[in-house]
Backbone as CSV, one residue per row, in Angstrom:
resi,resn,N_x,N_y,N_z,CA_x,CA_y,CA_z,C_x,C_y,C_z
1,UNK,92.127,-52.446,49.050,93.273,-51.880,48.415,92.935,-50.689,47.557
2,UNK,94.069,-49.651,47.455,94.193,-48.752,46.580,94.697,-48.927,45.238
3,UNK,93.915,-48.642,44.863,94.483,-48.564,43.357,95.031,-47.017,42.991
4,UNK,96.301,-47.501,42.266,97.517,-46.818,41.723,97.230,-46.689,40.039
5,UNK,97.150,-44.982,40.042,97.907,-44.980,38.430,98.953,-44.323,38.051
6,UNK,99.457,-44.102,37.071,100.258,-43.478,36.341,99.465,-42.498,36.079
7,UNK,100.088,-41.081,36.296,99.163,-39.799,36.042,99.812,-39.797,34.672
8,UNK,99.225,-39.530,32.887,100.238,-39.109,31.874,100.985,-37.623,31.423
9,UNK,101.957,-37.398,31.721,102.785,-36.687,31.342,103.222,-35.899,32.536
10,UNK,102.846,-36.912,33.662,103.169,-36.441,35.181,104.892,-36.623,35.806
11,UNK,104.564,-38.502,35.397,105.276,-39.247,36.012,105.618,-39.462,37.273
12,UNK,104.158,-39.402,38.395,104.262,-39.344,39.155,102.499,-40.296,39.462
13,UNK,102.747,-40.948,40.751,101.895,-41.825,41.036,100.567,-41.183,41.622
14,UNK,99.153,-41.554,41.351,98.446,-40.674,42.018,97.430,-42.036,42.724
15,UNK,96.438,-42.056,43.713,95.406,-42.335,44.107,93.903,-42.589,43.650
16,UNK,93.994,-43.372,42.719,92.302,-43.170,41.806,91.081,-43.313,42.920
17,UNK,91.570,-43.506,44.277,90.172,-42.893,44.799,90.334,-41.732,45.745
18,UNK,91.201,-40.707,45.551,90.923,-39.860,45.875,90.014,-38.559,45.814
19,UNK,89.316,-39.019,44.096,88.201,-37.897,44.257,86.864,-38.566,45.524
20,UNK,86.897,-39.575,45.027,85.528,-40.168,46.453,86.082,-40.268,47.448
21,UNK,87.106,-39.682,47.947,87.603,-40.159,49.471,87.504,-38.162,49.910
22,UNK,87.819,-37.471,48.897,87.122,-35.861,48.861,85.764,-35.676,48.508
23,UNK,85.205,-36.175,48.173,83.491,-36.238,47.597,82.992,-36.821,49.252
24,UNK,83.323,-37.875,49.735,82.697,-38.682,51.147,83.269,-37.736,52.263
25,UNK,84.240,-37.042,52.242,84.470,-36.154,53.441,84.145,-34.656,53.098
26,UNK,83.602,-34.457,52.164,82.984,-33.133,52.055,80.939,-33.405,53.042
27,UNK,81.223,-32.155,53.552,79.453,-32.126,54.340,78.506,-31.527,52.825
28,UNK,77.396,-33.167,53.246,76.308,-32.358,51.661,76.843,-33.425,50.732
29,UNK,76.355,-32.904,49.573,76.647,-33.593,48.128,77.753,-32.662,47.208
30,UNK,78.908,-32.921,47.607,79.993,-31.927,46.267,79.792,-31.905,45.385
31,UNK,78.883,-32.720,44.876,78.835,-32.663,43.192,79.835,-33.281,42.469
32,UNK,81.551,-32.760,43.236,82.432,-32.980,42.536,82.687,-33.776,41.353
33,UNK,82.174,-34.917,41.257,82.536,-35.873,39.952,81.648,-35.216,38.651
34,UNK,80.457,-34.061,38.722,79.798,-33.310,37.837,80.552,-32.636,37.224
35,UNK,82.120,-31.746,38.021,82.436,-30.886,37.248,82.999,-31.371,35.882
36,UNK,82.539,-30.209,34.840,83.103,-30.074,33.460,84.312,-29.499,32.257
37,UNK,84.875,-28.894,34.139,86.230,-28.654,33.868,85.962,-26.806,32.410
38,UNK,84.886,-26.153,33.186,84.535,-25.379,31.729,84.637,-23.723,33.083
39,UNK,85.238,-23.580,33.710,86.372,-22.779,34.237,85.487,-21.494,34.531
40,UNK,84.877,-21.820,35.218,83.661,-20.728,35.358,83.991,-20.306,37.263
41,UNK,84.583,-21.924,37.991,84.437,-21.201,38.836,85.831,-20.489,39.210
42,UNK,86.986,-20.377,38.412,87.860,-19.670,38.338,87.775,-18.685,38.097
43,UNK,87.183,-18.170,36.968,86.826,-16.909,36.566,85.986,-15.887,37.106
44,UNK,85.202,-16.655,37.911,84.460,-15.680,38.962,84.894,-15.629,39.842
45,UNK,86.325,-16.210,40.288,86.514,-16.167,41.733,87.565,-14.784,41.533
46,UNK,87.423,-13.995,43.080,88.171,-12.968,43.367,89.698,-12.940,43.887
47,UNK,89.719,-14.287,43.923,91.038,-14.316,44.471,92.110,-15.667,43.337
48,UNK,91.410,-15.820,42.497,92.624,-16.955,41.761,93.378,-16.231,41.024
49,UNK,93.621,-15.109,41.223,95.384,-14.473,40.325,96.074,-14.931,42.056
50,UNK,95.904,-15.162,42.917,96.799,-15.442,44.550,96.680,-17.327,44.243
51,UNK,95.923,-17.809,43.843,95.860,-19.436,43.535,97.294,-20.011,42.831
52,UNK,97.747,-20.809,43.629,98.376,-21.641,42.629,98.050,-22.225,41.528
53,UNK,96.624,-22.911,41.690,95.743,-23.590,40.696,94.469,-23.254,40.789
54,UNK,94.022,-22.938,39.825,92.221,-22.286,40.201,91.616,-23.662,40.312
55,UNK,90.109,-23.184,41.073,89.612,-24.912,41.216,89.117,-25.379,40.036
56,UNK,88.995,-25.078,38.896,89.175,-26.608,37.847,90.236,-27.104,37.557
57,UNK,91.284,-26.310,37.795,92.505,-26.957,37.979,92.647,-27.696,38.961
58,UNK,92.488,-27.536,39.892,92.051,-28.197,41.484,91.477,-29.770,41.186
59,UNK,90.333,-29.658,40.382,89.422,-30.635,40.325,89.688,-31.258,39.457
60,UNK,90.594,-31.018,38.299,90.967,-32.319,37.527,92.956,-32.690,38.044
61,UNK,93.389,-32.272,38.904,94.480,-32.612,39.283,93.465,-33.601,40.797
62,UNK,92.489,-33.782,41.540,91.661,-34.404,42.273,91.695,-35.787,41.526
63,UNK,90.586,-35.675,40.589,90.756,-36.632,39.408,91.827,-36.982,39.067
64,UNK,92.657,-36.688,39.075,94.118,-37.717,38.189,94.950,-38.676,39.465
65,UNK,93.712,-38.124,40.825,94.635,-38.592,42.038,96.227,-37.824,42.796
66,UNK,96.180,-36.908,42.322,97.195,-36.652,42.554,97.349,-35.929,43.914
67,UNK,97.291,-36.533,44.800,97.047,-36.127,46.550,97.316,-35.034,47.055
68,UNK,98.952,-35.255,47.027,100.353,-34.288,47.364,100.065,-33.083,46.816
69,UNK,100.098,-32.965,45.240,99.961,-31.799,44.804,98.853,-31.061,45.150
70,UNK,97.711,-31.543,45.405,96.298,-31.048,46.173,96.506,-30.313,47.471
71,UNK,96.771,-31.410,48.112,96.708,-30.854,49.580,97.930,-30.209,50.150
72,UNK,99.267,-29.801,48.801,100.030,-29.105,49.171,99.599,-27.293,48.448
73,UNK,98.543,-27.265,47.986,98.532,-26.457,46.868,97.811,-25.168,47.700
74,UNK,97.914,-24.027,47.621,97.385,-22.716,48.711,95.766,-22.411,47.842
75,UNK,95.498,-22.985,46.909,94.211,-22.605,46.551,92.826,-22.605,47.594
76,UNK,92.925,-23.798,48.183,91.973,-23.991,49.403,92.219,-22.717,50.097
77,UNK,93.423,-22.536,50.005,93.386,-21.805,52.039,93.102,-20.025,51.463
78,UNK,92.967,-19.428,50.154,92.786,-18.499,48.870,91.586,-18.434,49.015
79,UNK,90.638,-19.442,49.326,89.371,-19.272,49.011,89.343,-17.963,49.713
80,UNK,87.879,-17.919,49.457,87.566,-16.321,50.498,85.986,-16.584,51.014
81,UNK,85.242,-17.846,50.652,83.540,-18.256,50.791,83.038,-17.056,50.367
82,UNK,83.072,-17.023,48.928,82.445,-15.591,48.763,80.992,-16.196,48.079
83,UNK,81.266,-17.767,47.411,80.298,-18.399,46.884,79.786,-17.896,44.895
84,UNK,80.643,-16.741,44.348,80.402,-16.277,43.549,80.551,-18.095,42.548
85,UNK,81.451,-18.805,42.891,82.321,-20.244,41.804,80.725,-21.092,42.029
86,UNK,80.076,-20.895,43.389,79.073,-21.963,43.505,77.506,-21.687,42.328
87,UNK,77.845,-19.986,42.788,76.533,-19.640,42.139,76.742,-20.116,40.749
88,UNK,77.519,-19.498,40.289,78.334,-19.759,38.607,78.102,-21.238,37.682
89,UNK,78.457,-22.226,39.180,78.615,-23.093,38.192,77.125,-24.023,37.404
90,UNK,77.709,-24.139,36.513,76.554,-24.989,35.604,76.125,-26.276,36.550
91,UNK,76.866,-27.323,36.697,76.568,-28.048,37.563,76.202,-28.195,39.217
92,UNK,76.117,-27.243,39.322,76.197,-27.493,41.101,76.684,-27.531,41.749
93,UNK,78.051,-27.687,41.707,79.212,-28.142,42.138,79.463,-27.543,43.276
94,UNK,79.587,-27.677,44.805,79.659,-27.223,46.069,81.240,-26.722,46.034
95,UNK,81.684,-26.103,45.519,83.536,-25.837,45.230,83.418,-25.529,46.456
96,UNK,82.958,-24.549,47.427,83.796,-23.836,48.498,83.757,-24.924,49.826
97,UNK,82.798,-25.590,50.095,82.995,-27.035,50.626,83.381,-27.934,50.128
98,UNK,84.116,-28.159,49.203,85.168,-28.578,48.382,86.120,-28.225,48.747
99,UNK,85.992,-27.100,49.060,87.739,-26.153,49.366,87.775,-26.221,50.751
100,UNK,86.914,-26.355,51.952,86.875,-26.887,53.640,87.586,-27.995,53.825
101,UNK,86.556,-28.625,52.729,87.477,-30.350,53.104,89.020,-30.413,52.995
102,UNK,89.342,-29.832,51.317,90.289,-29.759,51.039,91.265,-29.154,52.439
103,UNK,91.194,-28.016,52.913,91.942,-27.281,53.962,91.853,-28.238,55.158
104,UNK,90.547,-28.953,55.512,90.973,-29.948,56.630,91.897,-31.081,56.540
105,UNK,91.659,-31.284,55.314,92.627,-32.586,54.680,93.961,-31.938,55.095
106,UNK,94.366,-31.094,54.118,95.525,-30.941,54.716,95.937,-30.561,56.327
107,UNK,95.464,-29.842,56.486,95.701,-29.163,58.423,96.094,-30.313,58.676
108,UNK,94.793,-31.795,58.865,95.725,-32.485,59.375,96.642,-33.597,58.894
109,UNK,97.125,-33.390,57.392,97.840,-34.378,57.242,99.572,-33.788,57.356
110,UNK,99.164,-31.787,57.722,100.234,-31.176,57.460,101.118,-31.265,55.990
111,UNK,99.974,-31.019,55.122,100.549,-31.405,53.918,100.722,-29.868,52.856
112,UNK,100.679,-29.068,53.246,101.057,-27.340,52.805,102.242,-27.046,52.656
113,UNK,102.175,-26.472,52.045,104.129,-26.018,52.103,103.866,-24.857,53.027
114,UNK,103.397,-23.753,52.470,103.585,-22.986,53.287,102.268,-22.525,54.388
115,UNK,102.719,-22.244,55.526,101.805,-22.393,57.083,101.486,-21.562,57.255
116,UNK,101.758,-20.147,56.840,101.182,-18.720,57.078,99.538,-19.001,56.537
117,UNK,98.963,-19.351,56.089,97.455,-19.548,56.376,96.750,-20.221,57.347
118,UNK,97.511,-21.723,57.090,96.932,-22.451,58.445,97.433,-22.219,59.719
119,UNK,98.244,-21.444,59.854,98.328,-20.886,61.101,97.431,-19.718,61.069
120,UNK,97.003,-18.912,60.663,96.186,-18.058,60.632,94.826,-18.366,61.171
121,UNK,94.523,-19.547,60.319,93.409,-20.541,60.367,92.808,-20.985,61.601
122,UNK,93.831,-21.712,62.128,94.090,-21.463,63.455,94.192,-21.054,65.021
123,UNK,94.671,-20.067,64.899,94.959,-18.625,65.762,92.878,-18.111,65.606
124,UNK,92.508,-18.238,64.421,91.014,-17.816,64.591,90.309,-18.707,64.775
125,UNK,90.138,-19.582,64.530,89.332,-20.374,65.981,89.446,-20.809,67.024
126,UNK,90.559,-20.645,67.334,91.152,-21.039,68.728,90.353,-19.209,69.525
127,UNK,90.547,-18.065,68.893,89.638,-17.254,68.940,88.000,-17.392,69.472
128,UNK,87.557,-18.029,67.773,86.298,-18.411,68.183,85.594,-19.300,69.524
129,UNK,86.537,-20.213,69.676,86.391,-21.480,70.654,86.364,-20.548,71.842
130,UNK,87.488,-19.354,72.610,87.215,-18.640,73.163,86.579,-18.002,74.031
131,UNK,86.306,-17.058,72.563,85.137,-15.895,72.807,83.646,-16.073,71.694
132,UNK,83.617,-16.695,71.293,82.648,-16.943,70.182,82.107,-15.891,68.723
133,UNK,83.511,-15.485,69.081,83.967,-14.438,67.764,85.642,-14.255,67.744
134,UNK,85.929,-13.517,66.896,86.794,-13.208,66.451,87.512,-12.179,67.079
135,UNK,89.013,-11.774,67.955,89.387,-10.925,68.085,90.253,-10.415,67.249
136,UNK,90.096,-9.281,67.051,90.800,-8.832,65.652,92.244,-8.573,66.137
137,UNK,92.618,-7.716,67.081,94.085,-7.309,67.925,94.739,-8.548,67.926
138,UNK,94.147,-9.296,69.085,95.251,-10.554,69.262,95.354,-11.263,67.887
139,UNK,94.643,-11.837,66.799,94.412,-12.495,65.846,96.019,-12.062,64.693
140,UNK,95.380,-10.293,64.680,96.690,-9.784,63.480,97.854,-9.624,64.389
141,UNK,98.237,-9.344,65.099,99.748,-9.466,67.111,99.469,-10.759,66.567
142,UNK,99.267,-12.042,67.052,99.650,-12.851,66.810,100.324,-13.546,65.685
143,UNK,99.073,-13.405,64.352,100.086,-13.880,63.133,101.378,-13.143,62.622
144,UNK,100.829,-11.567,62.978,102.224,-10.620,62.218,103.290,-11.209,62.997
145,UNK,102.807,-10.977,64.659,104.047,-11.999,65.323,105.398,-12.817,64.622
146,UNK,104.420,-14.026,64.249,104.946,-15.296,63.445,105.600,-15.486,62.265
147,UNK,104.787,-14.096,61.501,105.040,-14.729,60.035,105.140,-13.429,59.009
148,UNK,105.288,-12.202,59.838,105.554,-10.893,59.084,106.370,-9.537,60.103
149,UNK,107.100,-10.233,61.412,107.603,-9.337,62.021,108.130,-7.891,61.697
150,UNK,108.517,-7.695,60.027,109.134,-6.806,59.717,108.047,-5.493,59.285
151,UNK,106.546,-6.479,59.273,105.301,-5.602,58.873,104.978,-5.123,59.822
152,UNK,105.080,-5.221,61.174,104.048,-5.008,62.322,103.985,-3.678,62.404
153,UNK,105.390,-2.942,62.459,105.244,-1.588,62.929,104.649,-0.849,62.050
154,UNK,104.883,-0.849,60.234,104.046,-0.281,59.272,102.283,-0.410,59.480
155,UNK,102.247,-1.086,60.274,100.309,-1.133,60.745,100.412,-0.989,62.067
156,UNK,100.895,-0.515,62.536,100.633,0.370,63.773,99.882,1.708,63.524
157,UNK,99.658,2.844,62.737,99.026,3.309,62.391,97.644,3.285,62.577
158,UNK,97.516,2.103,61.201,96.471,2.033,60.913,95.564,1.367,62.068
159,UNK,95.843,0.422,63.005,95.439,0.170,64.505,95.087,1.235,65.365
160,UNK,96.330,1.923,65.430,95.593,3.073,66.588,94.750,3.912,65.942
161,UNK,94.312,4.134,64.075,93.667,4.989,63.564,91.748,4.131,64.081
162,UNK,91.700,2.451,64.190,91.028,1.858,63.909,90.388,1.671,65.621
163,UNK,91.522,1.691,66.169,91.313,2.162,67.793,90.737,3.514,68.194
164,UNK,91.339,4.282,67.698,90.635,5.796,68.069,89.189,5.783,67.648
165,UNK,88.585,5.152,66.610,87.251,4.803,65.800,86.307,4.123,66.401
166,UNK,87.135,3.833,67.523,86.489,2.059,67.755,85.853,1.110,67.295
167,UNK,86.791,0.574,65.996,86.581,-0.382,64.938,87.692,-1.334,66.012
168,UNK,88.293,-1.357,66.665,89.362,-2.371,66.933,89.526,-2.020,68.614
169,UNK,89.489,-3.290,69.249,89.294,-3.523,70.931,90.361,-3.727,70.956
170,UNK,91.120,-3.409,72.544,92.093,-3.742,73.099,92.014,-5.173,73.910
171,UNK,90.832,-5.431,74.664,90.762,-6.627,74.906,89.539,-7.195,73.864
172,UNK,89.336,-8.596,74.619,88.117,-9.485,73.601,86.916,-9.412,73.986
173,UNK,85.918,-10.052,73.562,84.885,-9.412,73.806,84.005,-11.199,74.054
174,UNK,83.450,-11.509,75.205,82.836,-13.226,74.657,81.552,-12.489,74.373
175,UNK,81.140,-13.395,73.818,79.461,-13.083,72.969,79.004,-13.827,74.140
176,UNK,77.422,-13.378,74.270,76.470,-14.215,75.397,75.953,-15.520,74.271
177,UNK,76.079,-16.519,75.603,75.464,-17.594,74.926,76.847,-18.587,74.230
178,UNK,78.285,-18.286,75.163,79.315,-18.658,75.011,79.028,-20.247,75.014
179,UNK,78.434,-20.757,75.804,78.399,-21.602,76.485,77.736,-22.870,76.062
180,UNK,76.345,-22.238,74.573,75.863,-23.160,73.980,76.651,-23.039,72.747
181,UNK,77.883,-22.119,72.442,78.083,-22.029,71.058,79.306,-23.583,71.394
182,UNK,79.878,-23.329,72.425,81.101,-24.651,73.066,80.472,-25.848,72.811
183,UNK,78.748,-25.944,73.030,78.735,-26.961,72.973,78.383,-27.593,71.647
184,UNK,77.565,-26.360,70.758,78.015,-26.610,69.301,79.507,-27.313,68.924
185,UNK,80.260,-26.535,68.871,81.319,-26.662,68.880,82.079,-27.959,68.944
186,UNK,81.587,-28.596,69.863,82.193,-30.062,70.486,81.212,-31.054,69.726
187,UNK,80.482,-30.903,69.602,79.308,-31.452,68.694,79.771,-32.118,67.313
188,UNK,79.539,-30.791,66.488,80.741,-30.899,65.492,81.825,-31.502,65.393
189,UNK,82.813,-31.098,66.134,84.140,-31.780,66.628,83.762,-33.382,66.487
190,UNK,82.839,-33.659,67.302,82.351,-35.107,67.427,82.244,-35.447,66.086
191,UNK,81.514,-34.915,65.738,80.857,-35.349,63.865,81.908,-35.942,63.427
192,UNK,82.524,-34.468,63.365,84.357,-34.383,62.240,84.873,-35.870,62.519
193,UNK,85.185,-36.341,63.991,85.854,-37.299,64.416,85.330,-38.621,64.072
194,UNK,84.316,-38.664,63.837,83.028,-39.941,63.847,82.860,-40.402,64.734
195,UNK,83.068,-39.705,65.772,82.072,-39.759,67.067,80.711,-39.746,67.432
């Protein structure tokens, strides 16, 4: 049975077990329950200005059981996995791991407000699954065609410059041992799905 609670000042109900759910879904030990709301995570985050909630605020929303608001937040998608927050956290909360969990939960439930970042993530993952690495030209072209068509012509000079300097390939290159990577990814997907 899921206990529902009214969150003061919000007028919405929250799932009191959401913190436990996020912690259980996070690889390793998240230590999320140890968060003391000090704000070191947001204060050290290079992407904080782009986030609709700082990590500290997001963790408070998780504790309040505000599932819908948390999963609709752009905060996990703005995380660049630099680990500044993890290094500076006095409680050792694995902030980046929690962000990956929230991205996964939001993607599975299609709970995000804006599909731009999840679409980028899916395209990137497909490239890695197919080639063992990112195919930058394909990733950029698909992403911009879907979300930023009017910006694409303005990116052409930069793309041409990168190609002429050998920084951007016209065709994807597959890594050596891609069959081994495919086996690892299949196993990871199986573990994620619980099989």
